[in-house]
C-alpha positions as CSV (number, residue, x, y, z in Angstrom):
1,M,-0.2,265.5,61.0
2,R,0.2,264.5,64.6
3,K,-0.2,268.2,65.5
4,H,-3.6,268.3,63.8
5,Y,-4.8,265.3,65.9
6,I,-3.5,266.9,69.1
7,C,-5.3,270.2,68.3
8,L,-8.5,268.3,67.4
9,F,-8.7,266.4,70.6
10,L,-7.8,269.5,72.7
11,L,-10.5,271.5,71.1
12,F,-13.1,268.8,71.3
13,G,-12.0,268.1,74.9
14,L,-12.7,271.7,75.8
15,A,-16.0,271.6,73.9
16,A,-17.0,268.5,75.9
17,L,-16.9,270.6,79.0
18,F,-19.6,273.0,77.7
19,P,-22.5,271.4,79.7
20,V,-20.4,271.6,82.9
21,F,-20.0,275.4,82.7
22,S,-23.3,276.4,81.0
23,T,-26.9,275.4,81.4
24,S,-28.2,277.5,78.4
25,Y,-27.5,277.9,74.7
26,F,-27.6,274.1,74.2
27,T,-29.5,274.4,70.9
28,I,-26.9,276.8,69.4
29,A,-24.0,274.6,70.6
30,I,-25.7,271.5,69.1
31,M,-26.3,273.3,65.8
32,V,-22.6,274.4,65.6
33,L,-21.5,270.8,66.1
34,L,-24.0,269.4,63.6
35,F,-22.8,271.9,61.0
36,I,-19.2,271.0,61.7
37,G,-20.1,267.4,61.0
38,W,-22.3,268.1,58.0
39,A,-19.9,270.5,56.3
40,T,-16.9,268.1,57.0
41,A,-18.9,265.2,55.5
42,W,-20.0,267.3,52.5
43,D,-16.4,268.4,51.9
44,I,-15.3,264.8,51.3
45,L,-17.3,265.0,48.0
46,G,-17.5,268.8,47.4
47,G,-14.0,269.7,48.5
48,W,-11.7,266.7,48.3
49,A,-13.3,265.2,45.2
50,G,-14.4,268.6,43.7
51,Q,-18.0,267.5,43.0
52,L,-20.3,270.4,44.1
53,S,-23.5,268.9,45.6
54,L,-26.6,270.9,46.6
55,G,-28.6,267.9,47.6
56,H,-27.2,266.8,50.9
57,S,-30.4,267.8,52.7
58,A,-31.7,264.5,51.3
59,F,-29.4,262.5,53.6
60,V,-30.2,264.8,56.5
61,G,-33.9,264.0,56.0
62,I,-33.2,260.3,55.7
63,G,-31.4,260.3,59.0
64,A,-34.1,262.3,60.8
65,Y,-37.0,260.4,59.3
66,S,-35.4,257.1,60.1
67,V,-35.4,257.7,63.8
68,A,-38.9,259.3,63.8
69,L,-40.6,256.7,61.7
70,G,-38.7,253.9,63.3
71,A,-39.9,255.0,66.8
72,E,-43.5,256.0,66.0
73,Y,-44.6,253.4,63.4
74,Y,-42.4,250.4,63.8
75,G,-41.1,250.5,67.4
76,I,-37.4,250.4,66.3
77,A,-34.8,251.5,68.8
78,P,-32.8,254.6,67.8
79,W,-29.5,252.8,67.4
80,W,-31.1,250.4,64.8
81,S,-32.7,253.4,63.1
82,L,-29.2,255.0,62.8
83,L,-27.8,251.9,61.0
84,I,-30.8,251.8,58.7
85,A,-30.4,255.5,57.9
86,M,-26.7,255.0,57.1
87,A,-27.5,251.9,54.9
88,I,-30.3,253.7,53.0
89,S,-28.1,256.8,52.5
90,G,-25.1,254.8,51.3
91,L,-27.3,252.9,48.8
92,L,-29.0,256.0,47.5
93,A,-25.6,257.7,47.1
94,L,-24.3,254.7,45.2
95,L,-27.2,254.7,42.8
96,W,-27.3,258.5,42.6
97,G,-23.6,258.6,41.8
98,R,-23.7,256.0,39.1
99,L,-26.5,257.9,37.4
100,T,-25.0,261.4,37.7
101,F,-21.2,261.2,37.7
102,R,-21.2,261.1,34.0
103,L,-22.5,264.7,34.0
104,I,-19.9,267.5,34.0
105,G,-19.6,270.7,35.9
106,P,-22.9,272.5,36.8
107,Y,-25.0,269.6,35.4
108,F,-24.0,267.4,38.3
109,T,-24.9,270.1,40.7
110,L,-28.3,270.6,39.1
111,S,-28.9,266.8,39.2
112,T,-28.3,266.8,43.0
113,I,-30.9,269.5,43.5
114,A,-33.4,267.6,41.4
115,I,-33.0,264.3,43.3
116,A,-33.2,266.0,46.7
117,E,-36.4,267.7,45.4
118,I,-37.8,264.4,44.3
119,L,-37.3,263.0,47.8
120,R,-39.0,266.1,49.3
121,L,-42.0,265.6,47.1
122,V,-42.2,261.9,48.0
123,A,-42.0,262.8,51.7
124,I,-44.9,265.4,51.2
125,N,-47.2,263.2,49.2
126,E,-46.6,259.7,50.5
127,K,-48.5,260.1,53.8
128,W,-48.5,256.3,54.5
129,L,-44.7,256.4,54.6
130,T,-43.7,259.8,56.1
131,G,-46.8,261.3,57.6
132,G,-47.1,263.6,54.6
133,A,-47.0,267.4,54.7
134,T,-48.4,267.4,58.3
135,G,-45.1,265.8,59.5
136,V,-44.4,263.2,62.1
137,F,-43.8,263.6,65.9
138,I,-41.4,261.6,68.0
139,S,-43.4,261.0,71.2
140,I,-41.4,258.2,72.9
141,L,-38.0,256.6,72.8
142,P,-36.4,253.9,74.9
143,E,-33.9,254.9,77.6
144,P,-31.0,252.4,77.6
145,F,-29.0,252.7,80.8
146,G,-31.2,255.6,81.8
147,I,-30.1,257.8,78.8
148,D,-32.8,260.2,77.8
149,F,-32.6,260.9,74.1
150,F,-34.8,264.0,74.5
151,D,-32.4,265.6,77.0
152,K,-30.4,268.5,75.5
153,V,-27.2,267.3,77.2
154,T,-27.5,263.9,75.7
155,Q,-28.2,265.5,72.3
156,F,-25.2,267.7,72.7
157,Y,-22.9,264.8,73.3
158,L,-24.4,262.9,70.4
159,A,-23.7,265.9,68.1
160,W,-20.2,266.2,69.7
161,C,-19.5,262.5,68.8
162,F,-20.8,263.1,65.2
163,A,-18.6,266.2,64.6
164,L,-15.5,264.5,66.1
165,F,-16.0,261.3,64.2
166,S,-16.5,263.2,60.9
167,M,-13.3,265.2,61.4
168,L,-11.4,262.1,62.3
169,V,-12.5,260.4,59.1
170,V,-11.3,263.3,57.0
171,F,-8.0,263.5,58.9
172,Y,-7.4,259.8,58.3
173,I,-8.2,259.8,54.6
174,S,-6.2,263.0,54.0
175,K,-2.9,261.2,54.6
176,H,-3.8,257.9,53.0
177,K,-4.1,256.6,49.4
178,F,-7.8,257.5,49.1
179,G,-7.2,261.1,50.0
180,Y,-4.4,261.5,47.5
181,Q,-6.6,259.9,44.8
182,L,-9.4,262.4,45.6
183,R,-7.0,265.3,45.3
184,A,-5.6,264.0,42.0
185,I,-9.1,263.7,40.5
186,R,-10.0,267.2,41.7
187,E,-6.9,268.8,40.2
188,D,-6.8,266.9,36.9
189,E,-9.1,264.0,36.2
190,Q,-7.4,263.1,32.9
191,S,-4.0,263.0,34.5
192,A,-5.4,260.9,37.4
193,M,-6.8,258.4,34.9
194,A,-3.4,258.2,33.1
195,A,-1.9,257.4,36.5
196,G,-4.2,254.4,36.9
197,V,-6.9,256.0,39.1
198,N,-10.6,255.2,38.3
199,P,-12.3,258.6,38.9
200,T,-15.9,257.2,38.9
201,Q,-15.1,254.5,41.5
202,I,-13.2,257.0,43.7
203,K,-16.0,259.6,43.5
204,L,-18.6,256.9,44.3
205,R,-16.7,255.9,47.4
206,A,-16.4,259.6,48.4
207,F,-20.2,260.1,47.8
208,V,-21.2,257.0,49.8
209,L,-19.0,258.0,52.7
210,S,-20.2,261.6,52.6
211,A,-23.8,260.5,52.5
212,M,-23.5,258.0,55.4
213,L,-21.8,260.6,57.6
214,T,-24.4,263.2,56.8
215,S,-27.2,260.9,57.7
216,I,-25.7,260.4,61.2
217,G,-26.1,264.2,61.7
218,G,-29.6,264.0,60.4
219,W,-30.4,261.3,62.9
220,V,-29.2,263.6,65.8
221,Y,-31.1,266.5,64.2
222,G,-34.3,264.4,64.2
223,L,-33.9,263.8,67.9
224,L,-33.3,267.5,68.5
225,L,-36.4,268.7,66.6
226,S,-38.7,265.8,67.7
227,F,-41.2,267.1,65.1
228,L,-40.3,266.7,61.4
229,E,-41.7,268.3,58.3
230,P,-40.6,267.5,54.7
231,H,-40.5,271.3,53.9
232,I,-37.8,271.7,56.6
233,M,-35.9,268.4,56.4
234,F,-35.5,268.2,52.6
235,H,-35.3,272.0,51.8
236,L,-32.8,273.3,49.3
237,L,-31.8,276.0,51.8
238,L,-30.4,273.4,54.2
239,S,-28.2,271.9,51.4
240,I,-27.0,275.4,50.5
241,Q,-26.2,276.2,54.1
242,I,-24.1,273.0,54.4
243,A,-22.2,273.7,51.2
244,L,-21.7,277.4,52.1
245,T,-20.3,276.4,55.5
246,A,-17.5,274.3,53.9
247,I,-16.9,276.8,51.0
248,I,-16.5,279.8,53.3
249,G,-14.4,277.9,55.7
250,G,-12.2,276.5,53.0
251,R,-13.0,273.5,50.7
252,G,-10.6,270.6,50.7
253,T,-8.9,271.6,54.0
254,L,-8.8,269.9,57.3
255,W,-10.1,272.7,59.5
256,G,-12.1,274.8,56.9
257,P,-15.5,273.3,57.4
258,A,-15.3,273.4,61.2
259,F,-14.2,277.1,61.1
260,G,-17.0,277.9,58.6
261,A,-19.6,276.2,60.9
262,V,-18.5,278.2,63.9
263,L,-18.4,281.5,61.9
264,L,-21.7,281.1,60.2
265,V,-23.9,279.6,62.9
266,L,-22.7,281.9,65.7
267,S,-22.8,285.0,63.5
268,G,-26.3,284.0,62.3
269,E,-27.5,283.7,65.8
270,T,-25.8,287.0,66.9
271,F,-27.3,288.9,64.0
272,R,-30.7,287.5,64.6
273,T,-30.6,288.8,68.2
274,A,-28.9,292.1,67.5
275,F,-30.4,293.2,64.3
276,S,-33.8,291.6,64.3
277,H,-35.4,292.1,60.9
278,A,-32.1,293.2,59.2
279,N,-30.3,290.1,60.3
280,M,-30.5,288.3,56.9
281,L,-29.1,291.4,55.2
282,I,-26.1,291.6,57.5
283,Y,-25.6,287.8,57.3
284,G,-25.7,288.0,53.5
285,L,-23.2,290.9,53.5
286,L,-20.8,288.8,55.7
287,I,-20.9,285.9,53.2
288,L,-20.3,288.3,50.3
289,L,-17.3,289.9,52.0
290,V,-15.8,286.5,52.8
291,V,-16.3,285.3,49.2
292,L,-14.8,288.5,47.8
293,F,-11.7,288.7,50.0
294,F,-11.2,284.9,50.7
295,P,-12.0,283.2,47.4
296,R,-10.4,279.9,48.7
297,G,-12.3,280.2,52.0
298,V,-10.9,281.7,55.2
299,V,-8.8,278.6,56.1
300,G,-8.0,277.9,52.4
301,E,-6.4,281.3,52.0
302,F,-4.4,280.9,55.1
303,V,-3.1,277.5,54.1
304,S,-2.3,278.8,50.6
305,K,-0.3,281.8,52.0
306,L,1.5,279.5,54.4
307,I,2.5,277.1,51.6
308,R,3.7,280.0,49.4
309,R,5.8,281.3,52.3
310,R,7.4,278.0,52.9
311,Y,8.4,277.7,49.3
312,A,9.8,281.2,49.3
313,D,11.8,280.4,52.4
314,R,13.2,277.3,50.8
315,A,14.1,279.1,47.6
316,Q,16.0,281.8,49.6
317,S,17.9,279.2,51.6
């Protein structure tokens, strides 16, 4: 496990030098880091607990709208907006989970889509709260210690902190009791209950943690966009992209979501530049090939083969 931490800090240390060597492509770099954080946060629920959610755009939207509405309507500093976003997201996940964790299989997934869609409709129709379909613009933010939150370098390091923190959280829980309980529930919920694990309570904890982490990324995303629309922030497509990132990289693995984020975001940008109108077709084919040849995800397949090889070596010795 120590090797994983060393690799993590080395990679993020190198990533932190990006603004030193490049003055362009900041938006792409920020989006890679955001998707690393979002996919890692999603994987706590979708990978480690085995509960497939397609509603995480709700928490992205809560994070983004918290900083926008806090600044424009209530004069709240961004750091307080972040705490409010995390609290609202955690409370929503708690209520959401209590209502939906009784559902089994695809019914839970459908419920996550429905609840995220409800929030999107609320954001569109309740103009007094969110600015409605016309959206809300972040025009001014305080600059503590001279830090400009509209500056791309500042936003890069905020996204960098979010991605690193999300991965550190997953690294920590993976080797502690909570992580083992999540894996037990994912593999066999009935056996986990027989061993004294309360599946509902554990999944609720996972959902709350996943939601709060996702809202941090939404907060950074709101700063990056500066202008927010409900159709973008709460869209089902964003939830699918977050889930696909973790699934293609490898659900329930330490490095899978991060690998998936780098692969999908960079390939998406490359195809958009190189193939213009055909970029979505090429992008879709890439996803199809990965799903066909790496059913456990790229990193998931690698880890599976590595484990099988270790067992084979032990059996021979």
